[in-house]
NUSEFI-187978 format. One record per residue (C-alpha): x negated, y, z; residue in one letter; residue number from 1. Coordinates in pm, whole numbers, plus 50000, padded with zeros to 5 digits. Each point is the difference from the previous one (the first is absolute). Last residue first. Example, Ala and Ser with C-alpha at 12.3 -4.5 7.8 and 13.67 -1.06 7.14 Angstrom:
! NUSEFI-187978
<X:48633; Y:49894; Z:50714; resn:S; resi:2>
<X:50137; Y:49656; Z:50066; resn:A; resi:1>
//
This chain:
! NUSEFI-187978
<X:52553; Y:56358; Z:44365; resn:K; resi:454>
<X:49752; Y:49712; Z:50021; resn:K; resi:453>
<X:50013; Y:49796; Z:50311; resn:R; resi:452>
<X:49672; Y:49999; Z:50239; resn:G; resi:451>
<X:49624; Y:50078; Z:49940; resn:G; resi:450>
<X:49936; Y:49723; Z:49783; resn:G; resi:449>
<X:49773; Y:49861; Z:50163; resn:K; resi:448>
<X:50210; Y:49891; Z:50303; resn:N; resi:447>
<X:50192; Y:49778; Z:49790; resn:G; resi:446>
<X:49684; Y:49801; Z:49910; resn:S; resi:445>
<X:49863; Y:49960; Z:50378; resn:V; resi:444>
<X:50355; Y:49875; Z:50069; resn:T; resi:443>
<X:50050; Y:49760; Z:49728; resn:D; resi:442>
<X:49653; Y:49852; Z:50094; resn:Q; resi:441>
<X:50076; Y:49968; Z:50365; resn:T; resi:440>
<X:50310; Y:49802; Z:49901; resn:H; resi:439>
<X:49797; Y:49781; Z:49802; resn:G; resi:438>
<X:49784; Y:49898; Z:50277; resn:G; resi:437>
<X:50250; Y:49963; Z:50255; resn:F; resi:436>
<X:50234; Y:49822; Z:49746; resn:F; resi:435>
<X:49755; Y:49782; Z:49826; resn:V; resi:434>
<X:49675; Y:49948; Z:50264; resn:I; resi:433>
<X:50256; Y:49977; Z:50270; resn:H; resi:432>
<X:50189; Y:49736; Z:49883; resn:I; resi:431>
<X:49665; Y:49812; Z:49893; resn:V; resi:430>
<X:49882; Y:50056; Z:50353; resn:A; resi:429>
<X:50324; Y:49870; Z:50141; resn:A; resi:428>
<X:49968; Y:49697; Z:49759; resn:I; resi:427>
<X:49680; Y:49905; Z:50112; resn:V; resi:426>
<X:50051; Y:50115; Z:50421; resn:L; resi:425>
<X:50294; Y:49673; Z:49959; resn:V; resi:424>
<X:49758; Y:49780; Z:49838; resn:A; resi:423>
<X:49776; Y:50062; Z:50288; resn:Y; resi:422>
<X:50259; Y:49936; Z:50256; resn:V; resi:421>
<X:50071; Y:49665; Z:49837; resn:T; resi:420>
<X:49630; Y:49944; Z:50023; resn:W; resi:419>
<X:49984; Y:50035; Z:50372; resn:A; resi:418>
<X:50337; Y:49852; Z:50087; resn:I; resi:417>
<X:49904; Y:49684; Z:49798; resn:L; resi:416>
<X:49618; Y:49964; Z:50077; resn:A; resi:415>
<X:50096; Y:50048; Z:50376; resn:W; resi:414>
<X:50233; Y:49714; Z:50014; resn:K; resi:413>
<X:50365; Y:50028; Z:50053; resn:L; resi:412>
<X:50171; Y:49644; Z:49964; resn:E; resi:411>
<X:50240; Y:50015; Z:49708; resn:I; resi:410>
<X:50309; Y:49771; Z:50052; resn:K; resi:409>
<X:50205; Y:50288; Z:50143; resn:G; resi:408>
<X:49771; Y:50248; Z:50150; resn:L; resi:407>
<X:49733; Y:49820; Z:50187; resn:T; resi:406>
<X:49771; Y:50019; Z:50277; resn:K; resi:405>
<X:49694; Y:49781; Z:49943; resn:Y; resi:404>
<X:49940; Y:49691; Z:50234; resn:V; resi:403>
<X:49668; Y:49872; Z:50155; resn:L; resi:402>
<X:50040; Y:49669; Z:50180; resn:A; resi:401>
<X:50069; Y:49897; Z:50377; resn:M; resi:400>
<X:50071; Y:49627; Z:50088; resn:V; resi:399>
<X:50108; Y:50034; Z:50361; resn:P; resi:398>
<X:49804; Y:49834; Z:50260; resn:A; resi:397>
<X:50145; Y:49674; Z:50201; resn:K; resi:396>
<X:49939; Y:50014; Z:50350; resn:T; resi:395>
<X:50115; Y:49622; Z:50034; resn:E; resi:394>
<X:50233; Y:50029; Z:50320; resn:K; resi:393>
<X:49911; Y:49751; Z:50305; resn:D; resi:392>
<X:49796; Y:50249; Z:50180; resn:G; resi:391>
<X:49886; Y:50224; Z:49755; resn:L; resi:390>
<X:49869; Y:49784; Z:49694; resn:Y; resi:389>
<X:49742; Y:50002; Z:49762; resn:Q; resi:388>
<X:49995; Y:49730; Z:49746; resn:K; resi:387>
<X:49784; Y:49692; Z:49852; resn:Y; resi:386>
<X:50165; Y:49810; Z:49747; resn:V; resi:385>
<X:50058; Y:49642; Z:50074; resn:G; resi:384>
<X:50370; Y:49964; Z:49879; resn:T; resi:383>
<X:50130; Y:49978; Z:50413; resn:E; resi:382>
<X:49785; Y:50313; Z:50038; resn:D; resi:381>
<X:49668; Y:49981; Z:50120; resn:M; resi:380>
<X:49843; Y:50246; Z:50221; resn:H; resi:379>
<X:49881; Y:50337; Z:50096; resn:V; resi:378>
<X:50180; Y:50179; Z:50348; resn:S; resi:377>
<X:50095; Y:50330; Z:50130; resn:F; resi:376>
<X:50085; Y:50017; Z:50380; resn:T; resi:375>
<X:50163; Y:50304; Z:50166; resn:I; resi:374>
<X:50013; Y:50007; Z:50406; resn:D; resi:373>
<X:50274; Y:50279; Z:50105; resn:G; resi:372>
<X:50256; Y:50116; Z:49728; resn:L; resi:371>
<X:50042; Y:50370; Z:50098; resn:K; resi:370>
<X:49672; Y:50132; Z:50170; resn:D; resi:369>
<X:49813; Y:49727; Z:49812; resn:T; resi:368>
<X:50057; Y:50181; Z:49675; resn:R; resi:367>
<X:50066; Y:49882; Z:49685; resn:L; resi:366>
<X:49995; Y:50260; Z:49658; resn:I; resi:365>
<X:50141; Y:49758; Z:49725; resn:N; resi:364>
<X:50342; Y:50070; Z:50035; resn:E; resi:363>
<X:49901; Y:50416; Z:49914; resn:D; resi:362>
<X:49809; Y:49880; Z:49723; resn:K; resi:361>
<X:49620; Y:50057; Z:49886; resn:V; resi:360>
<X:49982; Y:50190; Z:49710; resn:G; resi:359>
<X:49733; Y:50219; Z:50056; resn:V; resi:358>
<X:50238; Y:50322; Z:50114; resn:S; resi:357>
<X:50163; Y:49759; Z:50216; resn:R; resi:356>
<X:49642; Y:49890; Z:50226; resn:Y; resi:355>
<X:49923; Y:50412; Z:49988; resn:L; resi:354>
<X:50339; Y:50047; Z:50151; resn:D; resi:353>
<X:49954; Y:49760; Z:50231; resn:L; resi:352>
<X:49674; Y:50176; Z:50106; resn:A; resi:351>
<X:50111; Y:50350; Z:50015; resn:E; resi:350>
<X:50332; Y:49894; Z:50243; resn:A; resi:349>
<X:49730; Y:49861; Z:50252; resn:H; resi:348>
<X:50056; Y:49642; Z:50118; resn:P; resi:347>
<X:49959; Y:50063; Z:50268; resn:H; resi:346>
<X:50081; Y:50276; Z:50206; resn:K; resi:345>
<X:49705; Y:50017; Z:50223; resn:Y; resi:344>
<X:50189; Y:49945; Z:50335; resn:S; resi:343>
<X:50142; Y:49668; Z:49895; resn:N; resi:342>
<X:50337; Y:49985; Z:49972; resn:G; resi:341>
<X:50018; Y:49610; Z:49937; resn:E; resi:340>
<X:49639; Y:49907; Z:49947; resn:G; resi:339>
<X:49800; Y:49989; Z:49702; resn:C; resi:338>
<X:49866; Y:49701; Z:49746; resn:S; resi:337>
<X:50081; Y:50122; Z:49623; resn:I; resi:336>
<X:50020; Y:49770; Z:49719; resn:V; resi:335>
<X:49987; Y:50122; Z:49639; resn:C; resi:334>
<X:50146; Y:49721; Z:49755; resn:Y; resi:333>
<X:49907; Y:50017; Z:49622; resn:V; resi:332>
<X:50246; Y:49935; Z:49728; resn:G; resi:331>
<X:50084; Y:50315; Z:49888; resn:A; resi:330>
<X:49625; Y:50113; Z:50010; resn:A; resi:329>
<X:49940; Y:49707; Z:49743; resn:G; resi:328>
<X:50086; Y:50210; Z:49678; resn:T; resi:327>
<X:49826; Y:50385; Z:50098; resn:E; resi:326>
<X:49727; Y:49787; Z:50115; resn:T; resi:325>
<X:49825; Y:49900; Z:50398; resn:T; resi:324>
<X:49678; Y:50003; Z:50170; resn:I; resi:323>
<X:49863; Y:50315; Z:49875; resn:T; resi:322>
<X:50357; Y:50169; Z:49963; resn:N; resi:321>
<X:50016; Y:49995; Z:50309; resn:L; resi:320>
<X:49652; Y:50136; Z:50125; resn:Y; resi:319>
<X:50019; Y:50278; Z:49723; resn:D; resi:318>
<X:50328; Y:50077; Z:50198; resn:R; resi:317>
<X:49868; Y:49966; Z:50358; resn:T; resi:316>
<X:50146; Y:49864; Z:50301; resn:T; resi:315>
<X:49835; Y:49995; Z:50355; resn:A; resi:314>
<X:50047; Y:50383; Z:50093; resn:N; resi:313>
<X:50348; Y:49979; Z:49941; resn:R; resi:312>
<X:50047; Y:49740; Z:50242; resn:S; resi:311>
<X:50178; Y:49692; Z:49921; resn:G; resi:310>
<X:49863; Y:49780; Z:50304; resn:H; resi:309>
<X:49656; Y:50102; Z:49917; resn:H; resi:308>
<X:49968; Y:49879; Z:49683; resn:G; resi:307>
<X:50342; Y:49834; Z:49819; resn:A; resi:306>
<X:49919; Y:49582; Z:49989; resn:K; resi:305>
<X:50040; Y:49974; Z:49610; resn:I; resi:304>
<X:50156; Y:49703; Z:49851; resn:V; resi:303>
<X:50017; Y:49900; Z:49666; resn:N; resi:302>
<X:49654; Y:50154; Z:49824; resn:V; resi:301>
<X:49958; Y:50142; Z:49682; resn:C; resi:300>
<X:49689; Y:50009; Z:49751; resn:Y; resi:299>
<X:50097; Y:50091; Z:49634; resn:D; resi:298>
<X:49784; Y:50306; Z:49973; resn:D; resi:297>
<X:49710; Y:49810; Z:50115; resn:T; resi:296>
<X:49912; Y:49956; Z:50413; resn:F; resi:295>
<X:49788; Y:49673; Z:49928; resn:V; resi:294>
<X:49688; Y:50181; Z:49944; resn:D; resi:293>
<X:49996; Y:50109; Z:50376; resn:Y; resi:292>
<X:49841; Y:49630; Z:50038; resn:K; resi:291>
<X:49672; Y:50061; Z:49820; resn:D; resi:290>
<X:49911; Y:50017; Z:49642; resn:T; resi:289>
<X:49760; Y:50310; Z:49940; resn:V; resi:288>
<X:49995; Y:50205; Z:49719; resn:G; resi:287>
<X:50127; Y:50266; Z:50218; resn:D; resi:286>
<X:50278; Y:50134; Z:49738; resn:T; resi:285>
<X:50345; Y:49845; Z:50161; resn:K; resi:284>
<X:49802; Y:49955; Z:50362; resn:A; resi:283>
<X:50003; Y:50370; Z:50040; resn:S; resi:282>
<X:50332; Y:49987; Z:49999; resn:Q; resi:281>
<X:50041; Y:49730; Z:50266; resn:V; resi:280>
<X:49726; Y:50148; Z:50234; resn:K; resi:279>
<X:50205; Y:50357; Z:49941; resn:N; resi:278>
<X:50323; Y:49828; Z:50117; resn:V; resi:277>
<X:49823; Y:49836; Z:50318; resn:F; resi:276>
<X:49821; Y:50323; Z:50102; resn:E; resi:275>
<X:50336; Y:50163; Z:49980; resn:E; resi:274>
<X:50157; Y:49734; Z:50187; resn:L; resi:273>
<X:49753; Y:50033; Z:50289; resn:N; resi:272>
<X:50033; Y:50402; Z:49994; resn:K; resi:271>
<X:50375; Y:49987; Z:49983; resn:E; resi:270>
<X:50053; Y:49750; Z:50302; resn:E; resi:269>
<X:49950; Y:49660; Z:50089; resn:A; resi:268>
<X:50193; Y:49903; Z:50269; resn:D; resi:267>
<X:50021; Y:49599; Z:49913; resn:G; resi:266>
<X:49974; Y:49964; Z:49626; resn:S; resi:265>
<X:50191; Y:49720; Z:49883; resn:M; resi:264>
<X:50053; Y:49889; Z:49627; resn:A; resi:263>
<X:50191; Y:49652; Z:49970; resn:F; resi:262>
<X:49934; Y:49853; Z:49621; resn:R; resi:261>
<X:50174; Y:49731; Z:49825; resn:F; resi:260>
<X:49827; Y:49804; Z:49719; resn:G; resi:259>
<X:50004; Y:49681; Z:50141; resn:Q; resi:258>
<X:49857; Y:50118; Z:50324; resn:Y; resi:257>
<X:49867; Y:50363; Z:50065; resn:E; resi:256>
<X:49898; Y:50187; Z:50325; resn:L; resi:255>
<X:49871; Y:50381; Z:49966; resn:I; resi:254>
<X:49836; Y:50205; Z:50260; resn:M; resi:253>
<X:49928; Y:50335; Z:50035; resn:I; resi:252>
<X:49838; Y:50028; Z:50325; resn:P; resi:251>
<X:50047; Y:50215; Z:50250; resn:S; resi:250>
<X:49742; Y:50256; Z:50152; resn:Y; resi:249>
<X:50165; Y:50279; Z:49851; resn:N; resi:248>
<X:50243; Y:49958; Z:50292; resn:N; resi:247>
<X:49741; Y:50084; Z:50272; resn:W; resi:246>
<X:49891; Y:50300; Z:49826; resn:D; resi:245>
<X:50360; Y:50134; Z:49924; resn:G; resi:244>
<X:49941; Y:50362; Z:50046; resn:E; resi:243>
<X:49595; Y:50061; Z:49974; resn:G; resi:242>
<X:49724; Y:49774; Z:50009; resn:T; resi:241>
<X:49923; Y:49625; Z:49826; resn:Y; resi:240>
<X:49721; Y:49815; Z:49981; resn:K; resi:239>
<X:49895; Y:49703; Z:49813; resn:T; resi:238>
<X:50148; Y:50089; Z:49652; resn:S; resi:237>
<X:50141; Y:49771; Z:49799; resn:L; resi:236>
<X:50292; Y:49877; Z:50183; resn:P; resi:235>
<X:50142; Y:49832; Z:49794; resn:S; resi:234>
<X:50050; Y:49713; Z:49732; resn:Y; resi:233>
<X:50022; Y:49706; Z:50235; resn:F; resi:232>
<X:50112; Y:49707; Z:49755; resn:T; resi:231>
<X:50246; Y:49675; Z:50158; resn:F; resi:230>
<X:49976; Y:49726; Z:49700; resn:S; resi:229>
<X:50206; Y:49721; Z:49921; resn:Y; resi:228>
<X:49924; Y:49665; Z:49826; resn:A; resi:227>
<X:50284; Y:49775; Z:49929; resn:Y; resi:226>
<X:49951; Y:49981; Z:49605; resn:E; resi:225>
<X:49651; Y:49900; Z:50014; resn:G; resi:224>
<X:49907; Y:49973; Z:50434; resn:S; resi:223>
<X:50106; Y:50147; Z:50288; resn:G; resi:222>
<X:49816; Y:50208; Z:50212; resn:G; resi:221>
<X:49830; Y:50360; Z:49960; resn:K; resi:220>
<X:49953; Y:50297; Z:50228; resn:I; resi:219>
<X:49754; Y:50257; Z:49926; resn:T; resi:218>
<X:49749; Y:50105; Z:50254; resn:Q; resi:217>
<X:49728; Y:49802; Z:49758; resn:S; resi:216>
<X:50043; Y:50291; Z:49741; resn:E; resi:215>
<X:49868; Y:50240; Z:50259; resn:V; resi:214>
<X:50112; Y:50356; Z:49827; resn:S; resi:213>
<X:50299; Y:49957; Z:50175; resn:P; resi:212>
<X:49841; Y:50050; Z:50359; resn:D; resi:211>
<X:50233; Y:49906; Z:50303; resn:T; resi:210>
<X:49728; Y:49938; Z:50271; resn:V; resi:209>
<X:50007; Y:49636; Z:49997; resn:Y; resi:208>
<X:50033; Y:49758; Z:50301; resn:V; resi:207>
<X:49954; Y:49649; Z:49954; resn:I; resi:206>
<X:50080; Y:49760; Z:50299; resn:N; resi:205>
<X:49762; Y:49834; Z:50241; resn:P; resi:204>
<X:50089; Y:49626; Z:50116; resn:E; resi:203>
<X:50077; Y:49935; Z:50369; resn:G; resi:202>
<X:50349; Y:49856; Z:49926; resn:D; resi:201>
<X:50095; Y:50331; Z:49812; resn:I; resi:200>
<X:49773; Y:50307; Z:50097; resn:Q; resi:199>
<X:50147; Y:50320; Z:50081; resn:K; resi:198>
<X:49812; Y:50286; Z:49787; resn:Y; resi:197>
<X:50330; Y:50149; Z:49895; resn:M; resi:196>
<X:50138; Y:50012; Z:50366; resn:A; resi:195>
<X:49722; Y:50276; Z:50128; resn:K; resi:194>
<X:50071; Y:50192; Z:49689; resn:V; resi:193>
<X:50370; Y:49998; Z:50092; resn:A; resi:192>
<X:49926; Y:50065; Z:50400; resn:N; resi:191>
<X:49760; Y:50298; Z:49849; resn:A; resi:190>
<X:50275; Y:50151; Z:49797; resn:Y; resi:189>
<X:50277; Y:49959; Z:50248; resn:V; resi:188>
<X:49754; Y:50183; Z:50288; resn:A; resi:187>
<X:49928; Y:50308; Z:49788; resn:T; resi:186>
<X:49678; Y:50167; Z:49935; resn:N; resi:185>
<X:49969; Y:49977; Z:49609; resn:K; resi:184>
<X:49622; Y:50040; Z:49820; resn:S; resi:183>
<X:49867; Y:50141; Z:49646; resn:V; resi:182>
<X:49788; Y:49764; Z:49797; resn:A; resi:181>
<X:49739; Y:50191; Z:49838; resn:D; resi:180>
<X:49741; Y:49706; Z:50007; resn:A; resi:179>
<X:50249; Y:49803; Z:49900; resn:S; resi:178>
<X:50114; Y:49721; Z:50203; resn:L; resi:177>
<X:49889; Y:49674; Z:49991; resn:D; resi:176>
<X:49782; Y:50043; Z:50320; resn:A; resi:175>
<X:50289; Y:50129; Z:50232; resn:K; resi:174>
<X:50164; Y:49672; Z:49954; resn:G; resi:173>
<X:50035; Y:49891; Z:50375; resn:P; resi:172>
<X:50097; Y:50340; Z:50074; resn:D; resi:171>
<X:49926; Y:50111; Z:50331; resn:T; resi:170>
<X:50261; Y:50138; Z:50241; resn:Y; resi:169>
<X:50028; Y:50263; Z:50258; resn:P; resi:168>
<X:50261; Y:50002; Z:50257; resn:S; resi:167>
<X:50085; Y:50310; Z:50193; resn:S; resi:166>
<X:49843; Y:50209; Z:49692; resn:N; resi:165>
<X:50199; Y:49755; Z:49738; resn:T; resi:164>
<X:49963; Y:49744; Z:49765; resn:G; resi:163>
<X:49679; Y:50047; Z:49776; resn:V; resi:162>
<X:50118; Y:49808; Z:49636; resn:A; resi:161>
<X:49836; Y:50108; Z:49724; resn:E; resi:160>
<X:50164; Y:50088; Z:49654; resn:V; resi:159>
<X:49962; Y:49811; Z:49710; resn:N; resi:158>
<X:50312; Y:49835; Z:49997; resn:P; resi:157>
<X:50037; Y:49627; Z:50097; resn:R; resi:156>
<X:50072; Y:49693; Z:49768; resn:Y; resi:155>
<X:50002; Y:49681; Z:50213; resn:V; resi:154>
<X:49943; Y:49621; Z:49862; resn:V; resi:153>
<X:50061; Y:49690; Z:50248; resn:R; resi:152>
<X:50276; Y:50173; Z:50164; resn:A; resi:151>
<X:50096; Y:49954; Z:50389; resn:P; resi:150>
<X:50352; Y:49941; Z:50066; resn:Y; resi:149>
<X:50079; Y:50040; Z:50370; resn:K; resi:148>
<X:49752; Y:50236; Z:50028; resn:N; resi:147>
<X:50017; Y:50160; Z:49661; resn:L; resi:146>
<X:50384; Y:50071; Z:50042; resn:I; resi:145>
<X:49957; Y:50171; Z:50349; resn:Y; resi:144>
<X:49696; Y:50201; Z:49849; resn:D; resi:143>
<X:50228; Y:50069; Z:49681; resn:L; resi:142>
<X:50233; Y:50168; Z:50236; resn:S; resi:141>
<X:49858; Y:50372; Z:49943; resn:G; resi:140>
<X:49831; Y:49984; Z:49706; resn:C; resi:139>
<X:50246; Y:50123; Z:49770; resn:H; resi:138>
<X:50217; Y:50216; Z:50204; resn:D; resi:137>
<X:49715; Y:50094; Z:50177; resn:S; resi:136>
<X:49755; Y:50143; Z:49719; resn:D; resi:135>
<X:49679; Y:49821; Z:49941; resn:P; resi:134>
<X:50039; Y:49952; Z:49625; resn:H; resi:133>
<X:50125; Y:49668; Z:49760; resn:T; resi:132>
<X:49897; Y:49764; Z:50234; resn:L; resi:131>
<X:50026; Y:49660; Z:49802; resn:I; resi:130>
<X:50013; Y:49664; Z:50150; resn:A; resi:129>
<X:49947; Y:49688; Z:49797; resn:Y; resi:128>
<X:49990; Y:49618; Z:50060; resn:D; resi:127>
<X:50260; Y:50051; Z:50278; resn:F; resi:126>
<X:49972; Y:49799; Z:50318; resn:Y; resi:125>
<X:50206; Y:49726; Z:50198; resn:K; resi:124>
<X:50316; Y:49856; Z:49834; resn:F; resi:123>
<X:50060; Y:49717; Z:50183; resn:D; resi:122>
<X:50375; Y:50097; Z:50059; resn:S; resi:121>
<X:50040; Y:50026; Z:49644; resn:D; resi:120>
<X:50043; Y:50344; Z:49804; resn:F; resi:119>
<X:50255; Y:50234; Z:49942; resn:T; resi:118>
<X:50265; Y:50029; Z:50320; resn:N; resi:117>
<X:49717; Y:49976; Z:50246; resn:D; resi:116>
<X:49774; Y:50257; Z:49784; resn:I; resi:115>
<X:50302; Y:50208; Z:49973; resn:F; resi:114>
<X:50084; Y:50015; Z:50384; resn:T; resi:113>
<X:49631; Y:50078; Z:50076; resn:Q; resi:112>
<X:49999; Y:50312; Z:49750; resn:V; resi:111>
<X:50357; Y:50159; Z:50175; resn:A; resi:110>
<X:49887; Y:49906; Z:50346; resn:K; resi:109>
<X:49649; Y:50167; Z:49987; resn:E; resi:108>
<X:50169; Y:50286; Z:49814; resn:V; resi:107>
<X:50241; Y:50026; Z:50293; resn:K; resi:106>
<X:49723; Y:49951; Z:50264; resn:K; resi:105>
<X:49811; Y:50296; Z:49853; resn:N; resi:104>
<X:49669; Y:50127; Z:49811; resn:N; resi:103>
<X:50167; Y:50086; Z:49644; resn:E; resi:102>
<X:49976; Y:49754; Z:49712; resn:G; resi:101>
<X:49786; Y:49695; Z:49927; resn:G; resi:100>
<X:49813; Y:50101; Z:49656; resn:D; resi:99>
<X:49958; Y:49782; Z:49741; resn:I; resi:98>
<X:50018; Y:49621; Z:50076; resn:V; resi:97>
<X:49913; Y:49695; Z:49749; resn:M; resi:96>
<X:50086; Y:49655; Z:49979; resn:T; resi:95>
<X:49842; Y:49698; Z:49787; resn:K; resi:94>
<X:50215; Y:49765; Z:49851; resn:G; resi:93>
<X:49856; Y:50013; Z:49645; resn:D; resi:92>
<X:50300; Y:50179; Z:49893; resn:P; resi:91>
<X:49935; Y:50283; Z:50244; resn:L; resi:90>
<X:50232; Y:50053; Z:50302; resn:E; resi:89>
<X:50005; Y:50366; Z:50087; resn:I; resi:88>
<X:50082; Y:50165; Z:50310; resn:I; resi:87>
<X:49991; Y:50425; Z:49991; resn:T; resi:86>
<X:50009; Y:50225; Z:50293; resn:C; resi:85>
<X:50029; Y:50397; Z:49993; resn:D; resi:84>
<X:50148; Y:50256; Z:50257; resn:G; resi:83>
<X:50303; Y:50185; Z:50104; resn:Q; resi:82>
<X:50207; Y:49694; Z:50058; resn:G; resi:81>
<X:49848; Y:49650; Z:49990; resn:V; resi:80>
<X:50215; Y:49883; Z:49716; resn:D; resi:79>
<X:49778; Y:49728; Z:49834; resn:V; resi:78>
<X:49910; Y:50041; Z:49649; resn:F; resi:77>
<X:49972; Y:49627; Z:49864; resn:H; resi:76>
<X:49845; Y:49896; Z:49684; resn:V; resi:75>
<X:50066; Y:49634; Z:49921; resn:Y; resi:74>
<X:49801; Y:49799; Z:49726; resn:M; resi:73>
<X:50081; Y:49655; Z:49858; resn:Q; resi:72>
<X:49764; Y:49710; Z:49858; resn:P; resi:71>
<X:50207; Y:49710; Z:49849; resn:Y; resi:70>
<X:50181; Y:49702; Z:50169; resn:K; resi:69>
<X:50280; Y:50273; Z:50142; resn:T; resi:68>
<X:50109; Y:50042; Z:49636; resn:Y; resi:67>
<X:50174; Y:49627; Z:50049; resn:D; resi:66>
<X:50138; Y:49908; Z:49659; resn:F; resi:65>
<X:50294; Y:49706; Z:50061; resn:V; resi:64>
<X:49850; Y:49672; Z:49864; resn:E; resi:63>
<X:49726; Y:49979; Z:50253; resn:Q; resi:62>
<X:49817; Y:49633; Z:49926; resn:D; resi:61>
<X:49726; Y:50193; Z:49773; resn:D; resi:60>
<X:49857; Y:50150; Z:50308; resn:D; resi:59>
<X:49810; Y:50345; Z:49895; resn:P; resi:58>
<X:50282; Y:50074; Z:49777; resn:Q; resi:57>
<X:49910; Y:50100; Z:49616; resn:E; resi:56>
<X:50064; Y:50323; Z:49956; resn:P; resi:55>
<X:50331; Y:50109; Z:49866; resn:K; resi:54>
<X:50025; Y:50096; Z:49630; resn:E; resi:53>
<X:50143; Y:50379; Z:49987; resn:P; resi:52>
<X:50376; Y:50109; Z:49866; resn:E; resi:51>
<X:49942; Y:50307; Z:49769; resn:E; resi:50>
<X:50117; Y:50321; Z:50198; resn:E; resi:49>
<X:50196; Y:50287; Z:49808; resn:V; resi:48>
<X:49917; Y:50349; Z:50157; resn:E; resi:47>
<X:50281; Y:50247; Z:49987; resn:E; resi:46>
<X:49901; Y:50341; Z:49966; resn:V; resi:45>
<X:49928; Y:50255; Z:50268; resn:E; resi:44>
<X:49928; Y:50353; Z:49854; resn:A; resi:43>
<X:49691; Y:50212; Z:49990; resn:Y; resi:42>
<X:50003; Y:50291; Z:49800; resn:Y; resi:41>
<X:49947; Y:50145; Z:49661; resn:L; resi:40>
<X:50193; Y:50323; Z:49887; resn:L; resi:39>
<X:49914; Y:50129; Z:50310; resn:G; resi:38>
<X:49829; Y:50304; Z:49930; resn:L; resi:37>
<X:49639; Y:49910; Z:50148; resn:K; resi:36>
<X:50051; Y:49655; Z:49924; resn:L; resi:35>
<X:50053; Y:50069; Z:49620; resn:E; resi:34>
<X:49718; Y:50253; Z:50007; resn:I; resi:33>
<X:49749; Y:49728; Z:50156; resn:D; resi:32>
<X:50148; Y:49723; Z:49710; resn:R; resi:31>
<X:49942; Y:50292; Z:49706; resn:S; resi:30>
<X:49628; Y:50064; Z:50136; resn:W; resi:29>
<X:49861; Y:49926; Z:49612; resn:V; resi:28>
<X:50343; Y:50137; Z:49877; resn:M; resi:27>
<X:49896; Y:50358; Z:50117; resn:S; resi:26>
<X:49729; Y:49992; Z:49763; resn:V; resi:25>
<X:50261; Y:49983; Z:49694; resn:G; resi:24>
<X:50201; Y:50285; Z:50208; resn:L; resi:23>
<X:49768; Y:50212; Z:50038; resn:V; resi:22>
<X:49861; Y:49966; Z:49627; resn:V; resi:21>
<X:50359; Y:50075; Z:49877; resn:A; resi:20>
<X:50064; Y:50285; Z:50209; resn:L; resi:19>
<X:49669; Y:50166; Z:49889; resn:V; resi:18>
<X:50102; Y:49899; Z:49599; resn:I; resi:17>
<X:50335; Y:50130; Z:50095; resn:L; resi:16>
<X:49889; Y:50387; Z:50165; resn:V; resi:15>
<X:49773; Y:49991; Z:49659; resn:L; resi:14>
<X:50283; Y:49957; Z:49756; resn:I; resi:13>
<X:50196; Y:50242; Z:50181; resn:D; resi:12>
<X:49748; Y:50257; Z:50020; resn:I; resi:11>
<X:49941; Y:49971; Z:49604; resn:I; resi:10>
<X:50339; Y:49987; Z:49903; resn:L; resi:9>
<X:50042; Y:50310; Z:50230; resn:F; resi:8>
<X:49700; Y:50211; Z:49800; resn:K; resi:7>
<X:50140; Y:49880; Z:49705; resn:K; resi:6>
<X:50373; Y:50174; Z:50053; resn:K; resi:5>
<X:49802; Y:50308; Z:50107; resn:T; resi:4>
<X:49757; Y:50010; Z:49704; resn:G; resi:3>
<X:50330; Y:49943; Z:49768; resn:N; resi:2>
<X:49920; Y:49674; Z:49752; resn:M; resi:1>
//
């Protein structure tokens, strides 16, 4: 064999061997490659449901199935304009209020009207009250609410209330705050804290400084298959300074019942969210069994209360990826509590785009400035299955599955494409060796003769 042809043969063989090794190794990450190239993608598929067995009726004399005999849960996002107020009816009949909106008569009237229309006339108190952080659009009317309807158990931020220079205030819970706790000197915060300690019928209530490391602060109720939980996962620092410092005292909270999950985060911003995400990531390898272990790759909430009224500073991709999945996000609802024409321009376009980018559908982004009060519920349907509802409509999440792009009936998998291309390269190499190598030999031989004989 001619030396040049042999050289080409060796080079082509080496290239093919290297390519074969590279392609063989790439098969380990074939799914990731397929997703990256768009060969494999998530698409909605039709779900076939089996008819479930109805549970036994509590009252055997009832012929018509009545789901109201079974524990139900309602989560109300009350329209308080540019602010936050969430009222929850828990499955065991207990009630919770989270934040109270801004300090004005319009908000007070909105909350009072909602309570009058939702609860019986003998409603006198909340079982739980949570103030996420001391800004006025969250604590402003909480004093009005708690002075009329005191709470048995209260959660407050690790921020001392000192009143104002003209009207100083002594925080009754100062001894429970951390040694490095900062203080806020506004009248609305002092009034809210004062109302938190209001007794019910002369009996002292329980006031916690929100601390996710204290397991006893987790709210649990119901029993057996009707159990529910309300869990705090942040804040993970006792003190925040700098931009967004008050907002970052907000806890990340998740309410769960019958497998349906609601994530709420007050006005928590990037620092708080980052601490939470890092805590979840470290929990995967720290060898410690705790509540952060629930955030597996398959974990997905059903409703997200958008942070800080849909601000660009209160939503991160890492946070959303921690509480949703690629397949589940298409069924997730995002609730934004904001005021019509607010000066902050909430919700920000960047936040909306981020929700869309992880898979949340436009029709599932709900805003109080457009819809007013927004109510979700979790209760049985007529077949005896627990489902989630938005108002009276079932929030049936689409069933998503990974599917391949096709060429005709052929699925375009990475293995098929990679080895097909490799086969083409092998053929090209053979042609290269036979024709190009041979042509080189002829050319070299011809030149040896010094040209045509005369």
